[in-house]
N, C-alpha and C positions, 0 to 999 in steps of 0.2 A: 365023636363028640358033637352035640347039637350046636348049631350056630346061635349065638345069643339073641339075635334079632328074631329068630323063629321060635324061640323058647318062651316068649312072653305069654302067649294066649292061643289056644287052639281055635281053628276056624269054626264058626257056628254054622250048623246045617240049616240052610235056608229052606223054609217050607214052601210048598207049591203055591198056596194062596198068597204068600208074601210077594212072590214073583208076579202074580196077577195084579196085586195092589200096586206094585212099583210101575208096571206097564201102564195101567189105567190112570194112575196119579200123574205120571209123566205126560200123558196125553192131555190131561186137564191143565196142568201147569204150563205146558207149551202153548196152549190155546187151540190145539187141534180139536179138543172138545170144549165148547164154550158153555157158560151158564144157560140153562134151559134146554141144551141139547140132550137127546136120548143117548144112553150108552148102547153099544152093540148088544144084541140079544145074548142070553146065556149060551145058546148053541153056537153062535158065531165066535164068542170068546173062547169057548172050549176048543173049537176047531183051529182057530188062529194060534192059540198058545199051547195047544196039545195038552190040555189038562182036563180033569173030570169035573162034573157038575158040583160036587162038594167044595172043591177048591174055589170055583167061581163064586158060589154063594157065600162062602166065608170071606172072600175078598170084598164082595159088595157090602157085607155087614161091617167090615173094617173101614171101608170108605165112608159109609153112612155115619159111623161113630166119630169119624174125623170131621164131619160136617161138610164133606165134599159132594155128596150125592143125596138125592131124596128118593126113597122107594115107597111105592104105594101098591096096595093089592090090585092085581089085574092090569097094572101098567108097567111099562119098562122103566128102569131107573133113569133119572135125569140128573144132569150136573146142577149143582146148587150154586146160587150166587154167593160168593164168599162174604161173610160178615162176622163181626165180633160176636153178635148174638148167637149165630150158628155155632161158633166155637165154644162159647160158654154153655150153651144148651147141651152139648155133648157130655158135660160133667154132671148133669142132673142125676143120673142113675147112681153114680159113685157117691155123690154128696148125700143123696137120699139114704143110702146104706150107712154112711158115716154118722148121720144125725140120729140114728137110732140109739146112739150112746150119748149120755148126758154130757160127758166131758167134751165131746166133739161139738155139741150144740153151743157150749160155753166158748169154745175156741172160735166158732163162727161168729158168735155175738161180739167177742173181743175184736175180731176183724172189723165188724160193722162199726164199733165204737171208734176204732182207729181211722177208718175211712171217712165216717160222717163228721167227726171232729175236724178233720182236714178240709172237708168240703164246706163246712160252716165257716171256717176261717177264710177259705178262698172266696166264698160268696161275699163275705163282709168287705173284702178288698176289691172285688171285681164286678159285683152285680150292677146291672144297668137299670134304668127306670122301667123298662118294659118288664124285665124279670121281677123287679121289686113289686110291681103292680100285680103280677101273677102270684107272687109269694103271698101278698096281702089277701088276694081273693081266695087262695087255697086255705089260708088261716081262717078266714071268715066261714068258708064252707065246713071246715073242721068243727068250728064252734056250733054251727047250726045242726050238725049231725049228732051231737051228744044225745044219747038215749036210743039212737038207732044203731045197733051194734055193727051191722054190715056196712052201713054208710059211713060210720065213724072210721072203720078200718080202711076203707077205700080213700077217704079224705086224708087220713093219716099218711098213707102211702104217697098220695099226690103232693102233700106238703113237703115231705122229705125229698121227693124227686126233683122239685124245683132247684134245690141246692146242687144236685148233680148236673142239671141242665145249664147252670150258670157257667160251667166250664166250656160249653159249646164244643163238646168232644163226644162223639158217639160211644167211645169206649167207656166213659164214665156212666152214661145213661144205661148201657148194657150191663155194667157192673151192678147198678142199682136194681135193675130188673131181675138179675140173677139172685141177689141177696133176698129180694122179696119172694121169689118163687121157691127158693130153698127152705124158707122158714114159714111160708104161708099156712101150710097144713097145721102146724103146731100153734101158730098164731091164733087160728080160729078156735082152737080147743081151749084156750085160756079163758077162764071165767072173768068177764069184765062187767063193770057196773057203771052207773052214772058218775060215781065218785072217782073210779080209776080213769074214766074218760076225761073228766074235768081236770084231773091232775096232769094227764097227758097234754091236754089243750093248753094248760098254763105253761107247761114246758115249751110248747111250740111258740106261745106268745113271747116268752123271754128270748127265744132264738131269733124270732122275727125282729124284735126291738133292737137286739145287738147288731144284726145284719143291716137293718135300715139306718143305724147310726154309723155304719162302716167301721165297727169296732171288732177287729178280728179276735182279740184276746177274750172279750166278753162273749162273742159268738161261740168260740170253742168251749169256753167254760159252761155256757148255757146248754150246749149240746151234750157235753159230758154228763152234766147233772141230770138232764132229761133221760139219757140212755141208762144211767145208773139206776134211776127210779124204775125204768122199764124192766131192767134185769131183775130187780127184786120181785116183780110180778111173775116173771118167767121162772125164777128160782122157786117160788112158792108152788107154781104149777108143777114143776119137775118133782118137788118133794111130795106132792099129793098124788101124782100119777103112778 
């Protein structure tokens, strides 16, 4: 009769490349390999760990996908400085595939609504004079860009980013950058006019006014209304595409 402790789950066979990943990742985490350091050559890794070239190359791809190393053609892989942006960037490929489905795009947009409403609320409570002046300048730039499609898009992004910067936390800024990068391609395909840009600007104006009054309820409400109007434009694009 099998012992009950041993009957729960069979051991998983560890692949060779996973052993290489574990070794190199351990060297990075221990500080033996520091940010900017070159990894040993593929040949040296093969000899030291007694594995073949395919296992080494698969391990390097896995480490790159984790954001731990940087690989460039013709150069030896180097340890990458850990950052939130690096980690989020590793999701780009997966998110890009997900967004080919309309329901996934709506799910991502819903996430954006949730996050940005919270950021607007926080900004109304915590924004300082310096950030408020930056917020006003971003709003003015956005107004001046009406009619210039690319400039309006960039000033739109800059306006929303100020709300994330008020948290004074690099994780929030990285989250904003990720949201922008994930939807930028589809954003550019949407047909925009002076009318749609004016409506978007008016939404920004109401958000700015609420934040400048330090009214969190009004800021959240203005952001939600603005993004709901934005989604209507997105939904029309999805229906036409």
